[in-house]
N, C-alpha and C positions, 0 to 999 in steps of 0.2 A: 850717563844719564843726565837728564834735567830735572830740576825740582820746581814745580809750579806753585806759585803764590798768587792767589785771587786778590785783587784790589779793587775799590769802588771809585769810579770816575764821576764826572759831572753828570748831573742828572740820574744818579744811581746805576749807570752802566757799568757792568762787571767786565774788569779787564783782566787778562792773563799775563802775568809777569814769570820770567824764568831766570832760574839761576842755573848755570851749565857746570857739570862736574868733570868726570874722568874725561881725558882726552879721547875724540872719536876715531875710529878706525881709518877714516879719510877726512878730507877737508869738508864735506859736505854731507848733509843727510840724504837718505835714500828714501822718498815718500813712500816706496813700496814695502819698506820694511816695518813690519809690525813693533819692532822695538823703537821706532822713531817716535819719541814723546810728543811730538808736535803734529804727527799725522793724525787727522780728524778721527781717523777710525782706531786709534790706538787708545788704550785705558787711560783715563786721566789720574789715577791714583799711582803715582810712580815712585819717587822718593820724596816724601813730605806729601801732606795730604792738600789738594785743592782747598783754598780758602783758610788755609792754616797760618799762623802766626809767622812772620819773616824769620829768617835764621839769624842768630846773633851775628854782628858784623865782625867781632873780632877785633876791632880796631883798625881794620882795612879801610882805606879811603873808597867811597862809594862812586861806582860809574853807572849811569843809565844810558842803554843803547837804544836809538829810535830808528826804525826802518823807514823807507820811504813809502810812498803811494804804491799799493799792491804788494807790499812786502809782508815780512813776518819776522818774528822774532828769531827764529832758526837760522835766518840769513845771517845773523850775527853769531852765530855758535863758534866758529874758529876764533873770531876776535875776541868773544867772551871768555873762551877757556885760556888763552894768551894771557889776558889781562887777569885771570883769576889767581896767578901766582903772587900778585902784589895789591890786589884790589878786589872790593866785593863787586862784581860786575852782574848786572841784571839787565836782560833785554825784555822790552815790553811789546807785547802784541796791542797795537792801538785799536781804538773802536773801529768796528767793520772789518777787521783783519785778523787773520791767525784764528786762535781759539777764544778771542773775545767777542763780547756781544757785538750784534749786527741790528743797532736800533733803526727806527725810521729815517728816511732821506734827510728830514728837517733836523736831525740831530748832528749833521757833519759841519759843524761851524768851525772857524779858526779858535773861538773861544773855548769851545768844548774839547778840542785837541790840547790847547794849552792848559786847561784846567784838569784835564786827565793826568798830564805829567806831574803837574803841581800836586795833585793827590797821591800820585805813586810815590813821589819822592818822600813825601810826609808818612805815608802809611808804612813804607818799606824801611824808613829810618835811613836813607841814603845821604840826605843833605848835610851840609854843603857838598854836592856831587859834580863830578865832570859828566857833561853830557856829550854823547856822541851821536851825532844825527846824520842821515843820509837823505838828501833831497828833501821830501815834505818834512820828514822827521828833524832835518836840521833847521828847516823854518820854524817849526814848533819849539825847537830848543833854543833859538836866540829870541824868540818873542817871550819865552818863559823867563830866560836871563835877564831880559829887559825888564820884566814885570816883578820878579823875585830874585834879586841879586843875592839875597840871603841863602837862596837854596842851591846856588850854582857858583862852582869856583873855578870851573874851566870849561872850555866848549870846543868841541871839533865840528867844524861845517863841511860836509863832504857833497861835492857837487850840487849845490843849490844856489839858483840866481836871487839875486835881491831886486833885480829889475821886473816890471810887469810884462807878461807874455802875452796878453791881449785875448780877444775873443776868437780871433782865427785859430789860435792854438788850441782853445777849447773845442772849436768844431772839428778839427783835425783828429783829437783824441776821440771824440764820439764816433767818428768814421771808423777810426781804427778798432774799437771794440766791436762795432757791427762786422768787422771783416774776420774776427776770430772764428775758425772753423769748429765751434763747440756744437756738441760734446766731442772730444778727442777720443778716438777709440783705445789707444794706449799711451802710456807715459812716454813710450818711444816717438808716437806721433807729436806729443807736445813739445818734446825736445828738438825735433826736427823743425817743426813750424816757427817755433820762436828762435831757433838757432841759426836757420838758414832760409825758410820759405817766407817768413815775415816780410812784408814789403819795405818796412822800417829798416832791415837787416843790410848793410851795405856789402858785408863779407860774412862768411860763416863764423859764427861766436857760440861755440859749445858752452861757454860759462853762462851766456843769456838763456840758453835752452835749458841748463839745470835751474837757474833762478826761478823760471816759470813752473818747471816741473814740481818745484817745491810748494807752490801755492795752489796746486791742484788737488782735488779730493775725488775718489770713485763715487760715482752715483750710479742707478740702474741702467742709465743709457750711455756710460763712458764717464770721461774725467771732465770735470768743470772746476772753475776757480772757487775757491773757498770764500770769496768776497763777491759782493754784487756790484757789477759795472757801474750802475745808476749810482750806488753810494760813493763810488771812487769818482765820477763825474762832478757830483756834489761836492765832495772834499776838494776837489781841484779848483772849481770855480770860485771857491771861497778866497783864493790867493792869487789867481792869474790876472786879474784885472787890476790889481793894485801892485805897487811898488812897495819895498820894505825897508828902504834905506834909512828911515828915521829910527825904527826899532832896532836896526844893526848899530846905529850909533849911540844906543842907549845901553848896550852891552858894556859892561866895566869889568868884566873877568878877562883873563888871558884867552884868547882866541885864535885857533889854527884854521886857516880856509885851505881846504885840500881839493884839487881838481885831477881827474884824469885828462891827459892829454888830448883824448878824442872824446871827452864827455860834453855835457850840455853848457857847463860853465866855462866861458872863455877866458883866456889868461888876462886881457885887459879888464873884464869885469872883475874877476878875482882879484887882481891887484887894486882896483878901486875899493873894493869890500874891505881889503886889509888896510888901506888908508884911512876909511871911514871908521873902522873900529877903534876904540881908544888904545886897545892893546893887542893889535891884529898880527899875525904870523900867515906865512905863505908857504905851501907845499905842493908839489905835483907829482903825479905818479906816470911813469912812461907806459906806452902800450896798454892803457887801460881807457874804457869808455865810461858811460855814466855809472855803471856798476862797479865803480872802483875797488871796493873791498871784495868783490866776488871775482873780477877779473884777474887781479893781481894780489893776492892775500899777502905774500910775503913782502912785496913792495909797499903795499898799504901799511903793514905793521912797522915796517922801517920808518916810513914818512911821519907816523904819529908817535913813536917812542920817545924821540928826543923832547918832545913837547910835553909829554906826560911825566917824563924823568924831571923836567924843569920845574913842574907843579909841584912834585914831592908828596908828602903824606898829608898835606892840607894844614 
């Protein structure tokens, strides 16, 4: 099961943070299972009451896991449960995602995302913590590490580029959202479209289908995403036009840059990121695309374990 803790982010936005407990039966949640605590149709009062005070850390070092654009905290569940043996691991639904608030379009600024994580670390009592971020979550993590080094003692960047992607990239994403055949009649249709039929899929990828099935919720006319695509586009446009090398160079804590060999972060750029980082390290995961921790969960854990071990207990 998972324990939900509500925290308050920038502008009073309510954010859902999750501590994961007993090992799941499989590596991933089934969004159709009513026992899935992150299913929007499931009860919110699970173990611990939403909005309650954080559980005692028990002296364990804190880890905060940040999903990428369109993701949700439950995507980190296997990683969080693995970490829980030696850490207090919490995954955050960022604004506009998962079970957190969906504020208006103007609320999705880089500053708001960073301030949300800053507030979460302070309210959860996790800092100084290790931040583990995927894609957009990784950018948020390193921007916070540059801003508040006192809150971050280690950083894992998973498949996020520091270079500017440009306006053409944003147009491509807008076209992609318009191509989604929503509503989907069934979750099987979700898995098939995102795992096989999506024109962005070069070869069948069941893990990708599962990833997107987990961010769908049933509505009267079928299955739709739990987020608003326009909010995702707004979130994305706040970083794609700019490079983020300067902030990366300001990160003073040990940092591991992880890429999937078939992901969006190329080897040359990843190694340049490691060079720019004052205390950068590099790891790569074979047979993995952009969703590294979802494509190859065991190899992902093997890639980050030595880094976490070297950080010790803070």
